[in-house]
Every structure is written in structure tokens, then in C-alpha cells.
C-alpha positions in Angstrom: -25.3 -8.8 -36.5 -26.6 -11.8 -34.6 -24.6 -13.6 -31.9 -25.6 -17.2 -31.5 -24.4 -19.3 -28.6 -23.7 -23.0 -29.3 -22.8 -25.6 -26.8 -19.5 -27.1 -27.8 -17.5 -29.8 -26.2 -13.8 -29.1 -25.7 -11.0 -31.6 -25.7 -11.5 -32.5 -22.1 -15.1 -33.5 -22.6 -16.5 -30.4 -20.8 -19.3 -28.4 -22.3 -18.2 -25.0 -23.1 -20.4 -22.3 -24.6 -19.0 -20.7 -27.7 -19.9 -17.5 -29.5 -20.3 -18.1 -33.2 -17.6 -16.3 -35.2 -15.0 -16.7 -32.4 -13.0 -19.9 -32.2 -12.7 -21.7 -28.9 -8.9 -21.0 -28.9 -9.7 -17.3 -29.0 -12.2 -17.7 -26.2 -9.6 -19.4 -24.0 -7.1 -16.7 -24.8 -9.6 -14.0 -23.8 -10.3 -15.9 -20.6 -6.6 -16.1 -19.8 -6.1 -12.3 -20.4 -9.1 -11.5 -18.3 -7.7 -13.8 -15.5 -4.3 -12.1 -15.6 -5.9 -8.6 -15.5 -8.0 -9.8 -12.5 -5.0 -11.1 -10.7 -3.1 -7.9 -11.3 -6.0 -5.8 -9.9 -6.3 -8.0 -6.8 -2.5 -8.0 -6.3 -2.5 -4.2 -6.5 -5.3 -4.0 -3.8 -3.2 -6.1 -1.4 0.1 -4.5 -2.3 -1.1 -0.9 -1.5 -1.7 -1.4 2.2 1.7 -3.2 2.6 3.3 -0.2 1.0 1.5 2.1 3.4 2.6 0.0 6.4 6.2 0.1 5.3 6.1 3.8 4.8 4.6 4.2 8.4 7.4 2.0 9.8 10.0 4.0 7.9 8.6 7.3 9.2 8.4 5.9 12.7 12.0 4.9 12.7 13.2 8.2 11.3 10.9 10.1 13.7 12.2 8.1 16.7 15.8 8.6 15.7 15.2 12.3 15.3 13.5 12.5 18.7 16.5 10.7 20.2 18.9 13.0 18.4 17.0 16.1 19.6 17.0 14.8 23.2 20.7 13.8 23.0 21.9 17.2 21.6 19.3 19.2 23.5 20.4 17.6 26.8 23.6 19.6 26.6 21.7 22.9 26.4 18.8 22.0 28.6 16.2 21.3 25.9 14.3 18.0 25.8 11.1 16.6 24.3 9.4 14.0 26.4 9.0 10.7 24.5 5.5 9.5 25.2 2.8 7.8 23.1 1.6 11.2 21.7 5.0 12.5 20.6 5.9 9.0 19.3 2.7 9.0 17.2 3.3 12.5 15.9 6.9 11.7 15.0 5.9 8.3 13.6 3.2 9.5 11.3 4.8 12.8 10.1 8.5 11.8 10.3 11.0 14.7 10.2 8.3 17.4 9.8 6.6 16.0 12.9 9.8 16.3 14.9 10.2 19.9 13.7 6.6 20.5 14.7 7.2 19.1 18.2 10.3 21.3 18.6 8.4 24.4 17.5 5.6 23.5 19.8 8.0 23.1 22.7 9.7 26.4 22.0 6.5 28.4 21.7 4.5 26.8 24.6 7.3 27.0 27.2 
């Protein structure tokens, strides 16, 4: 099967290469589908980091609230975890498991 490329002129007067055997309408439809797929892929690439950022913000809020709750309740029994950049990062990245890790670390170290 031989594919021959002809130079056709579309309605707007632009030269458009056409593959023999496929109409120009089909070529345009294929170009639209390819463009939509490309937009979808690019959109997914930009959406993933935003999703990660929102997850980190959510974990940070939950971790901060849990640190506050541990310090609030632990204040009555003499137990407190210092809130500093390191504990905030651990609680922020790991969320509730990070706060549990900090509690266990505090119990076993002191």
C-alpha cells in the first residue's frame, strides 16, 4: 500500500497536506482528537502537583490540630510536645501517624 501526500487547499485558502485515501474532514477530526488528548495529558501533569499540595496542607492542618490537642490534654498530666519547625514538619508530612510517632518518641526518649 502506497501513501501519497498531495498539497490540497482548504476552504480558508491555506495549503494543507492530505494523505490520499483519507478525506480532509477526517484529517481535521484526527487533529482535534489528538489536540484534546494532548490537552488532557498536559492538564493531568499540572493537576497532580496541586493535588499533592492540597494533601500536604490537609495533613499539616490535621497534624497541627493533633499537636495542639496532645499539648492541651497532656498539659493536665504534665505531658507536652514542643511545637518547633521539626515537629511541625513531621506532623505536617505524616499527619496523624506523625503525631503518634512524636508521642512515642517523647515517651521512649524521656
